[in-house]
N, C-alpha and C positions, 0 to 999 in steps of 0.2 A: 398503439392498439389501440387505443380514447380516439383520435380519428377512424380507427376502421368503423369500431364502434358507434361512433356518429354518425357516418358515413351512412350505414349501411343502416340501423333506425331510421334517418331520414327517407333513405330511398325507399323505405318500408309503407313510413307511415303517407311518402310521396300516394307510391300504388292502391295505397288501400284506401285513404279517405278524396283522392279523385274520380268515382267512377262520373263516366258520361249519361250512362243513363237517367241519372238524377241532378234537378236542375231545381234551383231556387222556386222557378218562379211552374215548370212544370206541374201537371192536375196529377195527382197521385191515385187515381182509381181506372184501370182502362177497360175499357168494356169492352164486349168478344158479343157475337152471336144474336148480335143486334143488326140494324139495318137502316140508311137513312130512310125516314115516309117521304115518298114521292109525290107530283105535284102532278095535278090533270094535263094532257098534254093540250099547246096550247094554238088557238089556230094558227093554221100555216106552217112548214114543216122546221126543224134546229129549234134551239135553247133559246130563250130572247133572253140576256140581261139590262139588266139598268143599274146605272151608276149618278149614286147621288152625291157630289159635295161641299161641306163647310169647312170655314176655316175655326178653328176651335186657338183660346187662352186661354189657360188653368192657372196662370198665375196669381190673380187677382179672387175671381168668383165662379161660382160652379154653372158649367154650361151644359147646353142641352141639344141634342141634333135628334128631331124627329124624323122622318122623313115614309108615304106609305106608295105603294106600286098597285096595281092593278090590271090585269092581261084576261081577254075572253077565252076560254078554252073550249075546244073540240067538239063535245057536246052542248056548245050555247050556253054555258052557265060561265060564272065571272069569279076568277080568285082572288083576294083583295089582299094585302102583305103590308104590315105594320109597324113603322122599326121607332124605337125612341131609346137609342144611348144617352143617361146621365153620368158626364164628366165633373167629380167632386176635384170643388179647387186644390191645386198642387196634384193634379194627375197627372200632369208631364206638365214642362217647364217647356213655355215658350208659345210661338204664332204657331196650328199643326196645321196644315187642309190633310184632311181626313176625308175618307171614300165610305160607304156602304151601297154594298152592290148584292139587288135585287136580283133573281134569277128563276128560270122554269126546267132546270136541272132536278133539283129534290127541295124538300123545305131546308134549310140553311138560309143565308146569311153569309157576306164576305165581304172584310174590315181594311182596311190599310190606310196608312201607310204600318208596316209590320212593327211592331214594336211594343216594349210591353210598360205598364203604370208604375206610380208614385207610391198614387191613393184610387182609393176603389173605382170603379170602372160600372153602369149595372145596365143591364141593357131588359126591353121588355120585350118584345115577338109576340108578333099572334098574325093567323094564316086563318082566313074564309073559305067556305067553296071544295073545299078538301072531298073527296069517295077517303072514309075512313072504318071503309068495311073491314073488317079481319085485325085491326090498330085495336089493343091490351089496353086501360087506360090505367091499370095499374105494373104494365112497362114499360106504359112512354116515359122517356127522359131527354135532356137535352141537354149536349154535346159541345165538349169540341174536339173536332175531325182534322188530324194531325195531314199534313204532306203525303204521308201513302195512307191514308186511309182508315188511320186506327182514332181510336173515340176511347174520348178523357172525357168521365162524369165532370159536372161546369156546380158550384153552388148556386142555390139560388131558394126564392123564398116559395113558389111553389109554381106546376106547369098539371095546368088543365086540359081535359080536352072534350069537346061537343059535340057527339054523333051526327045528332041532327040537323045542327047548323054547319057541318062543317070543318069545326073549330078546333083548334090549336094553340094554345098562348100558356109564354114562358115569362112570368114575373122577376122581376131584379137579379136576371145572371147575374155573378160578377163574373167581368171579364179582367184576368190576368194579363193578355195582350190584345191584340188582334189578329186575327186569323181565321178560318170559317169557324161556324159554330150552326148546331144544327137539330131537330129534333126526330129520334129513333126509336125503335121497338124491335 
């Protein structure tokens, strides 16, 4: 009888304790009714992207990966994107080839390889040259975008917008893992 009760209790604990939706590193708050802020069309057809790589080793010291990229818009303007990733000591172990991908598909960045971090990784991202007509600064957010298009809140120091300069900026967003992150409204 004790054996049957033990098996039932273990089964119940397993079924109730193993929720596939909740992960330790998963963002907590799902964002709904918002869209990724679009970027102006580039000169020519299609989506253009540029990927940069850097070998990072966080075993003994902090590391930084800064890159910028610009493109000409179809209206004669220029969109500038600036990215600054700050890795703190022991964010991961060993040397890893990190990638940052800029593109013209939206106000978002993609990072690789797919990995989670042991210590904070902070990210500052700024875009200028945007048409921010209709973007409400009070509801502007910087989010994690999963493969299914779901959006999740990310912790950061602040997000700012300057409509006259066409500028969006997030400062010190905490990235628990690499994926796609961007501005939504």
